[in-house]
N, CA, C and O atoms as a MOPAC input file, in Angstrom:
PM7 MOZYME 1SCF
protein

 N     23.67800 1    92.07000 1   111.04200 1
 C     24.73900 1    92.64000 1   110.46100 1
 C     25.03900 1    91.62600 1   109.79100 1
 O     24.70300 1    90.52900 1   110.23800 1
 N     25.83700 1    91.71900 1   108.39000 1
 C     26.46500 1    90.27600 1   108.07900 1
 C     28.03400 1    90.69400 1   108.09800 1
 O     28.41000 1    91.83400 1   108.37200 1
 N     28.54500 1    90.05600 1   107.90400 1
 C     30.17800 1    89.92400 1   107.83200 1
 C     30.60800 1    89.94100 1   106.30100 1
 O     30.23600 1    89.01500 1   105.58000 1
 N     31.52800 1    91.16600 1   105.69500 1
 C     31.89400 1    90.95300 1   104.39500 1
 C     33.00600 1    89.90900 1   104.73000 1
 O     33.54400 1    89.77600 1   105.82800 1
 N     33.32600 1    88.99900 1   103.29400 1
 C     33.92000 1    87.85300 1   103.52300 1
 C     34.71600 1    88.13900 1   102.03400 1
 O     34.06800 1    88.49100 1   101.04900 1
 N     35.90100 1    87.98400 1   101.99800 1
 C     36.91100 1    88.21700 1   100.74300 1
 C     37.60300 1    86.80500 1   100.70400 1
 O     37.88100 1    86.10700 1   101.67800 1
 N     37.80700 1    86.54600 1    99.46100 1
 C     39.00600 1    85.60700 1    99.26000 1
 C     40.01500 1    86.03700 1    98.56700 1
 O     39.93300 1    86.74400 1    97.56300 1
 N     41.04700 1    85.61300 1    99.09400 1
 C     42.64400 1    86.15300 1    98.90200 1
 C     43.38300 1    84.81200 1    98.14300 1
 O     42.84600 1    83.71200 1    98.01300 1
 N     44.46800 1    85.10600 1    97.77300 1
 C     45.51200 1    84.31300 1    97.36200 1
 C     45.87900 1    83.48100 1    98.61600 1
 O     45.86000 1    82.25200 1    98.67800 1
 N     46.16600 1    84.21000 1    99.45400 1
 C     46.73800 1    83.99000 1   100.70000 1
 C     45.45700 1    82.44000 1   101.48100 1
 O     45.78000 1    81.35500 1   101.96300 1
 N     44.61400 1    82.81100 1   101.35500 1
 C     43.23100 1    82.02100 1   101.75700 1
 C     43.46200 1    80.64000 1   100.89900 1
 O     43.48400 1    79.50300 1   101.36900 1
 N     43.59100 1    80.93600 1    99.82800 1
 C     43.71100 1    79.72900 1    98.80600 1
 C     45.00300 1    79.05700 1    99.08100 1
 O     44.84600 1    77.87400 1    99.38400 1
 N     46.26500 1    79.47000 1    99.06500 1
 C     47.30200 1    79.07700 1    99.78300 1
 C     47.20000 1    78.38100 1   101.03700 1
 O     47.85700 1    77.34000 1   101.05200 1
 N     46.57700 1    78.64400 1   102.08300 1
 C     46.08700 1    78.01900 1   103.19600 1
 C     45.26600 1    76.75000 1   103.09500 1
 O     45.55400 1    75.65200 1   103.57100 1
 N     44.45900 1    77.00500 1   102.56600 1
 C     43.67000 1    75.65800 1   102.07700 1
 C     44.47300 1    74.74100 1   101.28200 1
 O     44.25800 1    73.61500 1   101.73300 1
 N     45.20000 1    74.69200 1   100.42800 1
 C     45.83400 1    74.12600 1    99.73600 1
 C     47.16500 1    73.26800 1   100.54400 1
 O     47.58000 1    72.13400 1   100.31000 1
 N     47.62100 1    74.22800 1   101.52500 1
 C     48.46300 1    73.84600 1   102.34300 1
 C     48.19600 1    72.96000 1   103.23100 1
 O     48.98100 1    72.12200 1   103.67400 1
 N     46.51800 1    73.19300 1   103.66500 1
 C     46.05200 1    72.16700 1   105.10000 1
 C     45.66200 1    70.80900 1   104.07400 1
 O     45.75500 1    69.66600 1   104.52200 1
 N     45.30700 1    71.02200 1   102.93700 1
 C     44.92600 1    69.48600 1   102.29800 1
 C     46.47200 1    68.99600 1   102.07000 1
 O     46.79400 1    67.82100 1   102.24800 1
 N     46.94100 1    69.50800 1   101.86300 1
 C     48.45200 1    68.85500 1   101.69100 1
 C     49.15700 1    68.36300 1   102.80300 1
 O     49.66400 1    67.24100 1   102.81300 1
 N     49.20600 1    69.11900 1   103.69400 1
 C     49.82100 1    68.74700 1   104.88300 1
 C     49.08800 1    67.94500 1   106.01500 1
 O     49.78800 1    67.33400 1   106.82300 1
 N     47.65800 1    67.90900 1   106.12900 1
 C     46.77200 1    67.34100 1   107.18800 1
 C     46.03600 1    66.30500 1   106.46700 1
 O     46.26500 1    65.12000 1   106.70800 1
 N     45.15400 1    66.67000 1   105.58600 1
 C     44.24400 1    65.66000 1   104.86200 1
 C     44.86900 1    64.57900 1   104.06900 1
 O     44.49100 1    63.44400 1   104.35700 1
 N     45.79600 1    64.70600 1   103.07600 1
 C     46.57000 1    63.93400 1   102.28000 1
 C     47.46400 1    62.90300 1   103.39800 1
 O     47.29700 1    61.69000 1   103.27100 1
 N     48.14300 1    63.26900 1   104.18100 1
 C     48.94700 1    62.46900 1   104.93300 1
 C     47.27600 1    61.26400 1   106.01900 1
 O     47.34400 1    60.04000 1   106.12900 1
 N     46.49100 1    61.82600 1   106.39300 1
 C     45.65400 1    61.45800 1   106.86900 1
 C     44.63900 1    60.11400 1   106.13100 1
 O     44.25800 1    59.08100 1   106.68100 1
 N     44.45300 1    60.47700 1   105.03900 1
 C     43.68300 1    59.91400 1   103.74300 1
 C     45.21300 1    58.22700 1   103.72100 1
 O     45.06300 1    57.01600 1   103.88300 1
 N     46.09300 1    58.82500 1   103.52400 1
 C     47.48800 1    57.88200 1   103.36100 1
 C     47.20900 1    56.81900 1   104.37000 1
 O     46.99200 1    55.65200 1   104.04200 1
 N     47.21900 1    57.28300 1   105.71800 1
 C     47.48600 1    56.18200 1   106.73300 1
 C     46.40000 1    55.62700 1   107.14400 1
 O     46.38600 1    54.70300 1   107.95600 1
 N     45.22600 1    56.22100 1   106.53800 1
 C     44.06500 1    55.44700 1   106.48500 1
 C     44.08700 1    54.13400 1   105.85700 1
 O     43.60500 1    53.04800 1   106.18100 1
 N     44.98200 1    54.65100 1   104.58200 1
 C     45.08300 1    53.44800 1   103.53600 1
 C     45.73800 1    52.16200 1   104.39000 1
 O     45.30100 1    51.01400 1   104.47300 1
 N     46.76100 1    52.66300 1   104.90600 1
 C     47.74600 1    51.58200 1   105.26100 1
 C     47.44000 1    50.98300 1   106.42500 1
 O     48.14400 1    50.05300 1   106.81800 1
 N     46.53200 1    51.34700 1   107.03300 1
 C     45.73400 1    50.97800 1   108.25300 1
 C     44.57600 1    49.86800 1   108.00200 1
 O     44.20300 1    49.05300 1   108.84600 1
 N     44.03900 1    50.00400 1   106.57100 1
 C     43.45600 1    48.96300 1   106.21200 1
 C     43.61300 1    47.57700 1   106.43400 1
 O     42.86500 1    46.69800 1   106.86300 1
 N     44.90200 1    47.61100 1   105.98900 1
 C     45.59800 1    45.98900 1   106.03700 1
 C     45.87600 1    45.45500 1   107.50900 1
 O     46.23600 1    44.31800 1   107.81400 1
 N     45.65600 1    46.40800 1   108.25400 1
 C     46.01400 1    45.85700 1   109.69500 1
 C     44.64900 1    45.44700 1   110.29600 1
 O     44.65200 1    44.96300 1   111.42800 1
 N     43.21000 1    45.63900 1   109.47400 1
 C     42.41300 1    45.32100 1   110.22100 1
 C     41.60100 1    43.89600 1   109.88300 1
 O     40.41900 1    43.59900 1   110.06000 1
 N     42.72000 1    43.14100 1   109.32600 1
 C     42.55400 1    41.72500 1   108.77500 1
 C     41.97800 1    40.58800 1   110.01300 1
 O     42.31900 1    40.72700 1   111.18700 1
 N     41.38900 1    39.86400 1   109.71800 1
 C     41.31900 1    38.80100 1   110.49700 1
 C     41.47200 1    37.77700 1   110.25000 1
 O     40.67400 1    37.24100 1   109.48000 1
 N     42.77700 1    36.90000 1   110.89500 1
 C     43.34600 1    35.95400 1   111.18000 1
 C     42.91700 1    34.65800 1   111.44100 1
 O     42.03000 1    34.70900 1   112.29300 1
 N     43.18900 1    33.32500 1   111.02600 1
 C     42.61600 1    32.32600 1   111.51200 1
 C     42.57700 1    32.21600 1   112.92800 1
 O     43.61600 1    32.57600 1   113.48200 1
 N     41.67700 1    31.82300 1   113.65000 1
 C     40.28200 1    31.01100 1   112.84500 1
 C     39.22900 1    32.12600 1   112.34500 1
 O     38.05900 1    31.89900 1   112.03700 1
 N     39.87700 1    33.37400 1   112.32500 1
 C     38.87800 1    34.35500 1   112.14600 1
 C     37.31200 1    34.38000 1   112.47000 1
 O     37.06300 1    34.47900 1   113.67200 1
 N     36.26700 1    34.31000 1   111.64900 1
 C     35.19900 1    34.25500 1   112.53300 1
 C     34.26800 1    33.26300 1   112.64200 1
 O     33.04100 1    33.34300 1   112.57900 1
 N     35.21100 1    32.01100 1   112.86600 1
 C     34.83100 1    30.62900 1   113.49200 1
 C     33.83700 1    29.89800 1   112.49300 1
 O     33.78300 1    30.19400 1   111.29900 1
 N     33.28000 1    29.19800 1   112.91600 1
 C     32.34700 1    28.60700 1   112.02500 1
 C     31.50500 1    29.33200 1   110.79000 1
 O     31.19900 1    28.97800 1   109.65100 1
 N     31.30500 1    30.41500 1   111.51300 1
 C     30.57000 1    31.25900 1   109.96000 1
 C     31.65700 1    32.27400 1   109.14800 1
 O     31.31500 1    33.28300 1   108.53200 1
 N     33.13900 1    31.74400 1   109.29700 1
 C     34.00000 1    32.40700 1   108.75400 1
 C     34.34200 1    32.57100 1   107.52000 1
 O     35.05300 1    33.48800 1   107.10900 1
 N     33.69200 1    31.39700 1   106.64000 1
 C     33.49700 1    31.15000 1   105.18800 1
 C     32.64600 1    32.34400 1   105.06100 1
 O     33.20800 1    33.27500 1   104.48300 1
 N     31.31200 1    32.58700 1   105.48900 1
 C     30.59800 1    33.57200 1   105.02200 1
 C     30.92800 1    34.98800 1   105.39600 1
 O     30.81100 1    35.89200 1   104.56800 1
 N     31.30400 1    35.18300 1   106.52600 1
 C     31.69000 1    36.37300 1   106.90100 1
 C     32.97800 1    36.91700 1   106.59900 1
 O     33.17300 1    38.10700 1   106.35100 1
 N     33.88100 1    35.99800 1   106.62600 1
 C     35.35200 1    36.23700 1   106.00600 1
 C     35.16500 1    37.04500 1   104.50100 1
 O     35.55000 1    38.20100 1   104.32600 1
 N     34.50100 1    36.20800 1   103.45800 1
 C     34.51400 1    36.67200 1   102.59000 1
 C     33.87800 1    38.18200 1   102.03600 1
 O     34.25500 1    38.90300 1   101.11300 1
 N     32.70800 1    38.33300 1   103.05000 1
 C     32.12600 1    39.43900 1   102.84600 1
 C     33.10500 1    40.58800 1   103.54900 1
 O     33.11400 1    41.72700 1   103.08100 1
 N     33.76200 1    40.30500 1   104.46500 1
 C     34.65500 1    40.95700 1   105.10800 1
 C     35.92000 1    41.73700 1   104.35100 1
 O     36.29200 1    42.90900 1   104.31500 1
 N     36.34800 1    40.60200 1   103.81900 1
 C     37.41000 1    40.68300 1   102.66700 1
 C     36.96200 1    41.88900 1   101.52200 1
 O     37.70000 1    42.75500 1   101.05200 1
 N     35.87500 1    41.71300 1   101.30700 1
 C     34.90200 1    42.53600 1   100.22800 1
 C     34.97800 1    43.85000 1   100.34000 1
 O     35.41500 1    44.58500 1    99.45300 1
 N     34.38500 1    44.37200 1   101.88200 1
 C     34.23500 1    45.56400 1   102.21500 1
 C     35.80900 1    46.07900 1   102.50900 1
 O     36.12500 1    47.19500 1   102.09500 1
 N     36.58900 1    45.42900 1   103.07600 1
 C     38.04100 1    45.97100 1   103.01300 1
 C     38.57600 1    46.64000 1   101.80700 1
 O     39.25200 1    47.66800 1   101.80700 1
 N     38.10700 1    45.77400 1   100.51900 1
 C     38.55100 1    46.23200 1    99.45800 1
 C     37.86000 1    47.26400 1    98.62800 1
 O     38.35600 1    47.95400 1    97.73700 1
 N     36.60600 1    47.25300 1    99.08000 1
 C     35.67000 1    48.63800 1    98.53200 1
 C     36.28400 1    49.83400 1    99.37700 1
 O     36.15800 1    50.98900 1    98.97000 1
 N     36.99200 1    49.52500 1   100.63400 1
 C     37.40000 1    50.98500 1   101.23300 1
 C     38.60300 1    51.34200 1   101.11600 1
 O     38.99800 1    52.42400 1   101.55000 1
 N     39.61100 1    50.21600 1   100.32000 1
 C     40.68000 1    50.69400 1    99.82500 1
 C     40.74300 1    51.33700 1    98.48400 1
 O     41.70000 1    51.97600 1    98.04600 1
 N     39.44900 1    51.06000 1    97.79600 1
 C     39.22200 1    51.70900 1    96.38600 1
 C     38.72000 1    53.01500 1    96.67600 1
 O     39.11800 1    53.96500 1    96.00200 1
 N     37.77400 1    53.20000 1    97.73100 1
 C     37.36400 1    54.41400 1    98.19800 1
 C     38.65300 1    55.38600 1    98.63100 1
 O     39.09100 1    56.29700 1    97.92800 1
 N     39.01400 1    55.10900 1    99.55600 1
 C     40.44200 1    55.60400 1   100.20200 1
 C     41.42600 1    56.02400 1    99.00900 1
 O     42.06800 1    57.06800 1    99.13000 1
 N     41.55700 1    55.23500 1    97.85900 1
 C     42.53500 1    55.38500 1    96.76900 1
 C     42.03200 1    56.44700 1    96.08300 1
 O     42.89600 1    57.24700 1    95.72400 1
 N     40.62100 1    56.77700 1    95.71100 1
 C     39.83500 1    57.61700 1    95.11700 1
 C     39.89900 1    58.95200 1    95.76900 1
 O     39.96800 1    59.99600 1    95.12000 1
 N     39.87500 1    58.90100 1    96.97000 1
 C     39.68900 1    60.28800 1    97.99600 1
 C     40.88500 1    60.98900 1    98.04600 1
 O     40.82800 1    62.21800 1    98.10000 1
 N     42.49800 1    60.14300 1    98.03300 1
 C     43.41900 1    60.31900 1    97.49800 1
 C     43.79000 1    60.88900 1    96.32200 1
 O     44.46800 1    61.90700 1    96.46100 1
 N     43.58500 1    60.59200 1    95.33900 1
 C     43.50700 1    61.04800 1    94.10400 1
 C     42.80200 1    62.41100 1    93.93500 1
 O     43.41400 1    63.44300 1    93.66000 1
 N     41.26200 1    62.32200 1    94.15000 1
 C     40.72700 1    63.30800 1    94.15500 1
 C     41.53200 1    64.64300 1    95.03800 1
 O     41.95900 1    65.67200 1    94.51400 1
 N     41.58200 1    64.33900 1    96.28500 1
 C     42.42400 1    65.60800 1    96.98000 1
 C     43.98400 1    66.03500 1    96.50300 1
 O     44.51700 1    67.09700 1    96.82600 1
 N     44.48700 1    65.19300 1    95.83100 1
 C     45.80400 1    65.62300 1    94.87900 1
 C     45.45400 1    66.29900 1    93.80400 1
 O     46.18000 1    67.20700 1    93.39800 1
 N     44.12600 1    65.92200 1    93.08100 1
 C     43.81200 1    67.00600 1    92.12500 1
 C     43.35700 1    68.41100 1    92.31100 1
 O     43.55600 1    69.38300 1    91.58300 1
 N     42.68400 1    68.31800 1    93.47300 1
 C     42.46000 1    69.58100 1    94.55800 1
 C     43.69400 1    70.66200 1    94.57000 1
 O     43.76100 1    71.84800 1    94.24500 1
 N     44.53900 1    69.81900 1    95.03500 1
 C     46.05900 1    70.92800 1    95.31400 1
 C     46.41900 1    71.22700 1    94.28000 1
 O     47.12800 1    72.23200 1    94.21400 1
 N     46.09300 1    70.50400 1    93.06100 1
 C     47.11600 1    70.81300 1    92.01500 1
 C     46.05000 1    71.92500 1    91.29700 1
 O     46.66200 1    72.80600 1    90.69400 1
 N     45.04200 1    72.01000 1    91.26400 1
 C     43.92200 1    72.58300 1    90.86600 1
 C     44.36600 1    74.13100 1    91.43000 1
 O     44.63700 1    75.09900 1    90.71800 1
 N     44.36000 1    74.07200 1    93.06600 1
 C     44.62200 1    75.14900 1    93.82500 1
 C     45.36000 1    76.01900 1    93.36900 1
 O     45.11800 1    77.22600 1    93.36800 1
 N     46.63800 1    75.31000 1    92.80400 1
 C     47.92100 1    76.06000 1    92.59100 1
 C     47.54600 1    77.29800 1    91.33000 1
 O     47.69300 1    78.51700 1    91.23600 1
 N     46.94600 1    76.11900 1    90.40400 1
 C     46.68500 1    77.22900 1    89.34500 1
 C     45.60500 1    78.22400 1    89.83200 1
 O     45.78900 1    79.35200 1    89.37400 1
 N     44.80100 1    78.13500 1    90.43400 1
 C     43.55500 1    79.09200 1    90.99700 1
 C     44.50100 1    80.06600 1    91.80500 1
 O     44.31400 1    81.28300 1    91.78800 1
 N     45.34400 1    79.57500 1    92.38700 1
 C     45.98700 1    80.55800 1    93.68100 1
 C     46.77500 1    81.96800 1    92.13200 1
 O     46.45100 1    83.13900 1    91.93800 1
 N     47.72000 1    81.16800 1    91.45800 1
 C     48.32500 1    82.03200 1    90.74700 1
 C     47.21900 1    83.14200 1    89.83200 1
 O     47.36000 1    84.35400 1    89.99200 1
 N     46.46500 1    82.76500 1    89.17000 1
 C     45.41200 1    83.35700 1    88.73300 1
 C     44.73600 1    84.34500 1    89.59600 1
 O     44.56500 1    85.49800 1    89.19900 1
 N     44.41700 1    84.02100 1    90.54300 1
 C     43.95000 1    85.14200 1    91.76500 1
 C     44.95300 1    85.97900 1    92.16700 1
 O     44.63100 1    87.15700 1    92.32300 1
 N     46.13500 1    85.65400 1    92.38300 1
 C     47.19700 1    86.64100 1    92.77100 1
 C     47.61500 1    87.59500 1    91.63300 1
 O     48.05900 1    88.72200 1    91.85400 1
 N     47.42300 1    87.01000 1    90.25500 1
 C     47.64000 1    87.71500 1    88.95800 1
 C     46.51900 1    89.10400 1    89.05600 1
 O     46.73100 1    90.28800 1    88.79200 1
 N     45.30700 1    88.43700 1    89.52800 1
 C     43.84700 1    89.36200 1    89.33200 1
 C     44.27300 1    90.33400 1    90.51500 1
 O     44.28400 1    91.52400 1    90.20000 1
 N     44.69000 1    89.97400 1    92.06000 1
 C     44.90700 1    91.03400 1    92.80300 1
 C     45.99600 1    92.01700 1    92.55700 1
 O     46.05800 1    93.17300 1    92.97500 1
 N     46.72600 1    91.46200 1    91.91500 1
 C     47.99700 1    92.40500 1    91.41300 1
 C     47.47000 1    93.49900 1    90.52200 1
 O     47.58600 1    94.71500 1    90.67500 1
 N     46.72400 1    92.66900 1    89.33000 1
 C     46.32800 1    93.76600 1    88.52500 1
 C     45.42600 1    94.58200 1    88.69600 1
 O     45.24500 1    95.45300 1    87.84500 1
 N     44.69900 1    94.51300 1    89.74100 1
 C     43.18400 1    95.29700 1    90.35400 1
 C     43.81400 1    95.99200 1    91.30900 1
 O     43.01600 1    96.49000 1    92.10400 1
 N     45.23200 1    96.27600 1    91.59600 1
 C     45.60200 1    97.19300 1    92.68900 1
 C     45.40300 1    98.73400 1    92.10300 1
 O     45.48600 1    98.84400 1    90.88000 1
 N     45.20600 1    99.65800 1    92.70200 1
 C     45.47600 1   101.14000 1    92.10000 1
 C     46.43000 1   101.76700 1    92.63600 1
 O     46.76700 1   101.86000 1    93.81700 1
 N     46.99400 1   102.33900 1    91.38800 1
 C     48.21200 1   102.89100 1    91.37300 1
 C     48.10100 1   104.41200 1    91.28100 1
 O     47.60700 1   104.91600 1    90.27200 1
 N     48.63800 1   105.32700 1    92.51500 1
 C     48.29500 1   106.43300 1    92.40200 1
 C     49.84100 1   107.27900 1    91.79700 1
 O     50.96400 1   106.96500 1    92.19200 1
 N     49.63100 1   108.08500 1    91.05000 1
 C     51.01100 1   108.74800 1    90.53400 1
 C     51.04600 1   110.20700 1    91.00200 1
 O     52.01000 1   110.92100 1    90.72500 1

């Protein structure tokens, strides 16, 4: 047996709130934590010149990816607002009115 699944404006609102309240703060915290992963002197020892430069490059890549993820989720939250309003209007307009 299959279960019927329905999308509602409340469901859309819950997804939007979870992205805003949980996902975005976690991504922003991750972005802040990247700087705390730096390796100070003497760094990687004798191989520091090789590994240090590569490590800094990886840190910068992760910074960029995290910034892109934050921007993407922020865009989703904004888009979900429009979707939610449109869905709510459709719900209200599809309600059967008995006279």
